[in-house]
N, C-alpha and C positions, 0 to 999 in steps of 0.2 A: 460650524457645519463640518469642516474637515475633521475635527476631533470626533464627531459623531460617526462619520464614515469609517474612520480608523477603528474606533471602538466596536462598531458593528462587524467589521472584518475580523477583528480579533475574536469576538464572541462567536461569530459564524465558523471560524476555523476550529474553535474548541468544540462546537456542536458537531462539525463534520468529523473530527477525530473520534468523538463519542459514537457517532453513527457508524464510523468505520470499524470501531471495535466490535460492535454488534454484528456487522457483516462478516468480519474476520472470524468470529466465533461461529456464527450460523452456517457459514459455508465450509467449515471444517479446516480452515487454514492453520489453526493452532495444532493440528495433529502433526504437522511437519515443521512449523516455524515457532520457535520459542523466543521470548524477549532478548535474552543475552547468550543463549547457548546454541551452537550449531547442532542440529540433529539430522533428520532426513534432509532438511533444507537449511539454508543459512539462517542465522539469527536475525531478528528484526533490526537489531542494532547494526549488524553488518550491512544489511540491505540499505537501511537509512543512511549510513555513512557513505556508502558507495553512490547513492543518488542525490547527495547534497548538491544543490544547484542544477539538478537534472530531473526534478520532480515530474516534468512533462514526459520524460522518457520512462519513468516508472509507470505512469498511467498507460502509456502506449504498450509497455510490456504486459501489463495486467489485461489489456484488451486483446493481446495476441498480435500486436502490430509492430513490435520491436524485439530485437534480440536481448537476452539478459546481459547485464554487465557484472552480475554477481554469480560466481560459480557456474559458468556456461556448460561445463561438463555434465552437470546434473539437470540441465534444462528439460530434457525429455521427461523426467519424472514429474515436472510441473505441467506438462501439456494437458493431461486429463482435467486438472484443476482449472486451467484457463478455459477449457470447454465448458466446465460447470458454471463458471461465472460470466460467460460471454453475454448473457442477457441483462446484466446490470445496467442501470442508466448511467449517463455521464456523471451525474451528481454522486451516485453510489461509488463509481470508480474513483472519483476524486476524494470522497470520504475515506475509502479504503487506503488510498495512497497517503492521505493526511495522517491516518492512524499509524501506518508503517513509519512515516517520517517523524512521528513524535518520539521515536526511540533513538534519534541521533545524538 
C-alpha cells in the first residue's frame, strides 16, 4: 500500500508540473521568465535553486503573501503579474510552484 501511495504522489507531482507549465504559459509568465537565462525577471533555474527546501515560501510569494527571495530589487515589476494570478486556486498555485521547482 505504501508503494502505491508513493507512486501516486510521484505521478501526481508530475501532473502538477505539467499543469503548472500550462498555467505559466497561459498567464504570460514566460514573457519575463526563461528556463535558464535572466531577462526581465530571474530565470526559472535561479528561482528554483533559491527556493529549494522553501517551496511553501514560493507559493506564498506567488499568492502575494511573502516577500521575494530572488532579486528583491525587481519585485515591483512582478506585482501586476501577482494581481493577475491572485484568483488561482490553491491547487493551481501549487502546480505553478511545482513547475518552477522542476528547473532546479
